[in-house]
C-alpha positions in Angstrom: 13.1 -54.4 45.2 11.7 -51.3 43.7 14.2 -48.5 43.1 13.7 -45.2 41.3 15.9 -44.7 38.2 15.2 -41.1 37.2 12.5 -38.6 36.6 11.5 -38.1 33.0 10.2 -34.7 31.9 7.1 -35.0 29.7 7.7 -34.2 26.0 4.9 -36.0 24.1 3.4 -39.5 24.1 5.7 -41.0 21.4 8.9 -39.5 22.7 8.0 -40.4 26.3 7.3 -44.0 25.4 10.6 -44.2 23.4 12.6 -43.0 26.4 10.7 -45.3 28.7 11.4 -48.2 26.4 15.1 -47.4 26.5 15.1 -47.4 30.3 13.1 -50.7 30.4 15.6 -52.4 28.1 18.7 -51.0 29.7 17.7 -51.9 33.3 15.7 -55.1 32.4 12.7 -53.7 34.2 10.0 -56.3 35.0 7.4 -54.0 36.6 6.8 -50.3 36.1 3.6 -49.0 37.7 2.3 -49.1 41.2 -1.3 -48.3 42.0 -1.9 -45.2 44.2 -4.8 -45.9 46.6 -6.6 -43.6 49.0 -5.8 -43.9 52.7 -8.8 -46.1 53.2 -7.5 -48.5 50.4 -10.0 -47.5 47.7 -9.2 -46.5 44.2 -9.5 -42.8 43.3 -9.0 -40.6 40.3 -5.2 -41.1 40.2 -5.6 -44.9 40.4 -7.7 -44.7 37.2 -5.2 -42.5 35.5 -2.3 -44.9 36.4 -4.4 -47.9 35.1 -4.8 -46.1 31.7 -1.1 -45.4 31.6 -0.2 -49.0 32.5 -2.4 -50.3 29.7 -0.5 -48.0 27.2 2.8 -49.2 28.6 1.8 -52.9 28.4 0.7 -52.4 24.8 3.7 -50.4 23.6 6.5 -51.7 25.7 5.4 -55.1 27.1 5.8 -54.4 30.9 3.2 -53.4 33.5 
């Protein structure tokens, strides 16, 4: 079941990924990103942004 852990304040890409990696390891996270859709179920601008972020996370941390 999805549960929020905390809110991270943005510092820079490297530091953000380091802190995210720590949380993933500490809490044995399996999934990280959900996809925000419009009310009609279509993908919008934010869904594209989340997809780019998820690709970076998969590449650097190994979870999606």
